[in-house]
C-alpha positions as CSV (number, residue, x, y, z in Angstrom):
1,M,0.0,0.3,0.3
2,L,2.9,2.4,0.7
3,V,4.7,1.6,-2.7
4,L,1.2,2.6,-4.2
5,C,0.9,5.7,-2.9
6,L,4.5,6.6,-3.4
7,L,3.8,6.2,-7.0
8,F,0.6,8.1,-7.0
9,A,2.6,10.8,-5.4
10,I,5.3,10.5,-8.0
11,A,2.7,10.4,-11.0
12,S,0.8,13.3,-9.7
13,C,3.7,15.7,-9.3
14,S,5.1,15.0,-13.1
15,M,1.9,15.7,-14.5
16,A,1.8,18.7,-12.7
17,F,5.1,20.0,-14.0
18,A,4.6,18.6,-17.7
19,A,1.2,20.3,-17.6
20,E,3.2,23.8,-17.3
21,A,5.5,23.2,-20.1
22,R,4.9,25.3,-23.1
23,E,6.7,25.9,-26.0
24,V,7.1,29.9,-27.4
25,H,8.6,31.3,-30.2
26,Y,10.1,34.5,-30.7
27,Q,11.6,35.8,-34.1
28,G,13.4,38.9,-33.5
29,D,16.9,39.8,-32.6
30,L,18.3,38.1,-30.0
31,A,21.2,40.7,-28.5
32,P,20.8,44.0,-30.9
33,L,22.8,45.7,-28.0
34,N,24.6,43.0,-26.8
35,I,22.5,43.0,-23.9
36,M,20.7,39.7,-23.5
37,P,16.8,39.3,-23.5
38,T,15.3,37.9,-20.1
39,F,12.8,35.8,-18.9
40,D,11.1,37.2,-15.8
41,K,7.5,35.6,-14.6
42,G,6.7,34.0,-17.4
43,Y,7.4,37.6,-19.8
44,L,10.4,38.1,-22.4
45,I,12.0,41.6,-22.1
46,V,13.9,42.2,-25.3
47,Y,16.6,45.3,-25.6
48,D,16.0,46.7,-28.8
49,W,17.9,49.5,-30.8
50,N,16.2,52.4,-30.2
51,H,16.6,52.3,-26.5
52,K,13.4,50.6,-26.3
53,I,12.1,47.9,-24.2
54,N,10.2,45.0,-25.8
55,V,7.7,43.0,-23.8
56,Y,6.2,40.0,-25.1
57,A,3.5,38.1,-23.1
58,P,3.8,34.4,-21.8
59,D,2.2,33.0,-24.8
60,G,5.2,34.9,-27.0
61,S,2.6,37.6,-28.4
62,P,4.1,41.4,-28.3
63,L,2.5,42.9,-25.2
64,Y,4.2,46.6,-25.4
65,S,7.4,48.4,-26.2
66,V,8.4,51.4,-24.1
67,S,11.2,54.2,-23.6
68,A,12.7,56.1,-20.7
69,Q,11.4,59.5,-20.4
70,V,14.0,61.6,-18.2
71,P,13.1,65.3,-18.1
72,N,15.9,67.8,-19.2
73,T,18.1,65.0,-20.8
74,D,19.2,64.7,-24.4
75,W,19.5,61.1,-24.3
76,A,18.3,57.8,-22.1
77,A,18.2,54.5,-22.4
78,I,17.4,51.4,-20.3
79,Q,19.9,49.1,-19.2
80,N,18.1,46.5,-17.5
81,A,14.2,45.4,-16.7
82,A,12.4,43.1,-14.7
83,V,8.0,42.6,-14.8
84,D,5.8,41.8,-12.2
85,T,3.4,39.1,-12.4
86,D,0.7,41.8,-13.8
87,S,3.2,43.0,-16.2
88,T,4.3,46.2,-14.5
89,L,8.1,46.9,-15.5
90,V,10.6,48.6,-13.6
91,G,14.1,49.2,-15.4
92,A,17.4,50.7,-14.7
93,A,18.2,53.8,-17.0
94,E,21.1,55.8,-18.1
95,Y,20.9,59.2,-19.2
96,Y,23.2,62.1,-20.5
97,K,22.4,65.8,-20.2
98,A,24.5,68.5,-22.8
99,K,26.5,65.5,-23.8
100,T,29.0,65.9,-20.9
101,I,26.6,65.0,-17.7
102,A,25.9,61.5,-16.9
103,G,23.5,60.0,-14.7
104,G,21.1,57.2,-14.0
105,G,17.9,56.1,-12.4
106,I,15.0,54.0,-11.7
107,V,12.0,54.4,-14.2
108,L,8.5,52.4,-13.3
109,F,5.8,51.5,-16.2
110,D,2.2,50.1,-15.3
111,R,0.3,48.0,-17.4
112,S,-0.6,50.5,-20.3
113,R,2.8,51.5,-21.1
114,T,2.4,54.5,-19.1
115,Q,5.6,56.0,-17.2
116,T,4.6,56.1,-14.0
117,A,7.8,57.4,-12.1
118,F,11.7,58.1,-12.5
119,F,13.8,58.2,-9.2
120,D,17.1,59.9,-10.1
121,T,20.1,58.5,-8.7
122,G,22.4,60.9,-10.0
123,E,25.8,59.7,-10.4
124,Y,25.0,56.1,-9.3
125,L,24.5,54.1,-12.4
126,P,21.8,51.3,-11.5
127,T,22.7,48.3,-13.5
128,Q,20.2,45.6,-12.2
129,V,16.5,45.3,-10.9
130,A,14.6,43.4,-9.5
131,W,10.8,42.9,-8.6
132,R,10.6,41.5,-5.0
133,Q,7.2,39.1,-4.5
134,A,5.2,40.6,-1.7
135,R,4.2,37.8,0.7
136,R,0.8,37.3,1.8
137,G,-0.9,40.5,3.4
138,E,2.2,42.7,2.7
139,A,2.1,45.8,0.4
140,R,4.8,45.4,-2.2
141,P,7.4,48.5,-2.4
């Protein structure tokens, strides 16, 4: 009886993992800026030639494309990004003012591709960002 229960448990677990596997085809450039695409919480994030971030849904369909809008700058680009389960995006941005002053910051986008915030970090250039999973009952930062 114990062996039968063990076999049932193993079969149940293997069926659960098999149901999660799926094949997604992406046909765009893989590393246009020598920045490898990232796969975060089911979403594919691809870094575009025009300093944009292209986000693809878990089924492989294009979801949205965004770029950082930093006030009073000549140029801004997202160097790294992370997506939350509700498709909101956070990015580590780099910018230039007057072609001599460089800086960085963190940019936030909501599901509708609207930039909701930019946190200027000045001379500190963030290179990596991530969403932290909130525990039940805890507010997400």
